[in-house]
N, C-alpha and C positions, 0 to 999 in steps of 0.2 A: 044343657050347656056344649061348649064348645073347648075340647082341650085342645090345649097347642100341642103339635105334635112337633114340629120343631121351632129350637129357637134362636137365632142371629147372635153373635156374639158382637161385642162393640171392640173394634179394631183399637187399639191401643188401651183397652180396660185389661186388666187381671181375672180370670176367671179360672176354677178348677173344675175337672171334669172325675165324678167319684161315681161308680157303682154301685147301686145296689147289694152287690155281690161283694165287693168292697168293706161298706159298711159293714156285712153283717161280720166278713175276718175282723174289723177291728172293736167291735164290740160283744164277742163270743167270748175272748178270753178270761171276762169281767161277771161273765154269766151271763149278762144282757143281750137280749134275742129277739127278734123280731115279734110285735103284736099279731096276736089273730087276730081277724075280724072280729070272731065271736068271743075277744079279749076286752073288744073297745071300751067299752060300756064300761065294763068292773074295773079299769082302768082308768078312765075318766074320773069315774068317780072317788077313786081313792086316791086321785091327784088333786081333785077339787078338798077333799077333806083335807090334804097337806098342806094346800097353798091357803085354803079360808077364801076362793073365788071362785065364781064358773069357770070353766075351761068353756072350750069351742063343744059345738054340738058332735056329735056321736059321726054320724053321716055326713059330718064336713071333714073332719080330721080320717075316715074312712076312703072318703074322695082324694083328701091329700098325699094319703099312702098310698092309692091306688096308683097314681097319677105319680108322685117321685120313686115309690118303692124304698122312701126310708123315710117316714115321717113319723113312727111310733113305735119305742122298742119297751120292752116291761124285764124285770129281772123276778126271779122270787116264783115258787109254786104254793099255794096260791100269789099273787101279785103284790108283791111287797115294794115296788120301784118305778116308776116310767120316767123316759126321757121323750118331748115331744120338740121336733123342729121340722123349720123349713127351708130346705132351698132356692133359693131364690133366681132370678132372672136379673137383669140388666137393671128392667124396667121395675123388678120387686124393691132391688137394692134405692134406685134413688127415693121410691116411695115410703121405704125406712125412712131413709134419711131428713126425708119430710116429715115423718111422722102420717103417713098417708097412708103404712101399710095397717091391714085390719086384720091378727089372725084369727079371730073366733070366724073368720070368712070372707079370706084373701080373696081379689080380684086372680082368676086363674092364670091372667098374665104375669103376672108377679110369682108365680109358681113354677121351678122349674122340673119340667118333666125328669123322669130317667134316663140317662147315659146322656143330655144333654148340658152345654155350659152354666155354670154355678156362680154366680157373681156376688155371693154373699149367701148367709146362712140366718135364719130369725129361729131361738130359743123358745119354744114356746113355754116348756115346765121341765124342772131336773129334778124329783122331790122322791126320797126314800122315804117308808113308816118305820123302818130299821136302820141302825146302824150302819150294819152291812150291805142295806138295799144302798142308803144314800155312798156311802163306798165307789158299790161297782156298779152306781148311776152315774156320777164323778167320773174318777177312772176314765171308764168309757166315753164318756162326754169329752174328756181332756185328750185319748190318745187319737177319738177322730179328729176334733182338732187340729191338732199337732201334726199327723201322717196326712190326712186329705183337705183341710179346708185352712191350713196355715195361709195360703196368699190369697185370700178373700174376706170382707169384715163379716162379724156375725155381733145379729141385733140384738137384744132382748128387753121386756119393761120387767120391774122389779115389782112383784107380788106382793113383798112386805119390807119393812124397815128392813128389819133382816137380813133378806136377801138383797135389798138392796147396797147393804155393808159388805155381804161376800164379793157383787158383783164387780165391787169397785175393789176388795182385795186380791180378787181375780185377774185385774187390769181391766176390766172396763171403765168405763168414761161414761159420762153424762153425754150427750149430741147438745147441740145448742138449742137456742127457745125454738127452732124450726119445728120441733119435733118433741113435744116437752113429756117428761117420764121415756125415753129411750134411751136402752145405752147403747154402747156399743165398744166390739172389743176389735181392735184393730188390725189389719193382718201382717201376720209375723217376717211373712218375705215375700217378693218382689211385687210388691202391689203401687201403682202408678195413676197419681187422680190426670 
């Protein structure tokens, strides 16, 4: 497996630069922390029980987190909530918009390595087993979006009808028929196509 070491930004396309350290600082006030490698399996099992579907394999999530430095976050001890996201390269953003991004096993050229331009983000799961965990994960994810990812689109697929309603209430919109089931939260600032 070849891990991209550099990503060339596309002139005229907005991107953001967010380090893993900046994400840690954004998440910490809400009790959300980086998931340790030894916690990935239990975190994913919790996520699967909460959303009622199979998530990516642990080795895929571990690889993504190794590349990005910021793909899986948890809260609670024992773990009561998780947040999984994938920073996207320009190619990854295009793939998401065409319905070709596969979150369970993404093409590595779609994944933005740590400290490289991020052209979008894919939100894999954000869920909590308790009201406190849900609140912590939601507040941390909103803070990260508003402070670090506001200039790029965020993509997601709803796992449930309730999740779909929640995404629409949060401002996501359905992408067109080229990406069935995909939702996008448009950039808040500075985006030009």
